[in-house]
C-alpha angles and dihedrals in degrees: 000000000000091000091059096039116019091176097058112133116252090237092054093045090049091051092050095049095041099244135114118266093247091051091048092048091050092050090050091050090051092048089051092047090050091050094245090118105044097179149313119260141192121221111215123200105228091202090060087058092050098258106140098173131068122188135186112208126190117205125191109191122196115266110289094013101095091102089060091054091048091051092048095052099037093088098046102111094192091060107102103175138019126182128187 
């Protein structure tokens, strides 16, 4: 349920899984602590922000220079995904 709606209220999630809200909250805290839940995200529609172009760029840094690429792109707010 969290995978499909990460913003679901604890009380609603508890109701759906048949537990109390405190028990559900504690289980979620444990799952986060164990690394099962790595985070909660928001998916933004770029078109709604006026971005009409999407590009996929492949970069091949020189050996030992990947950290420079990472530093250069870290502050680009429009970047939505980066894979090594």
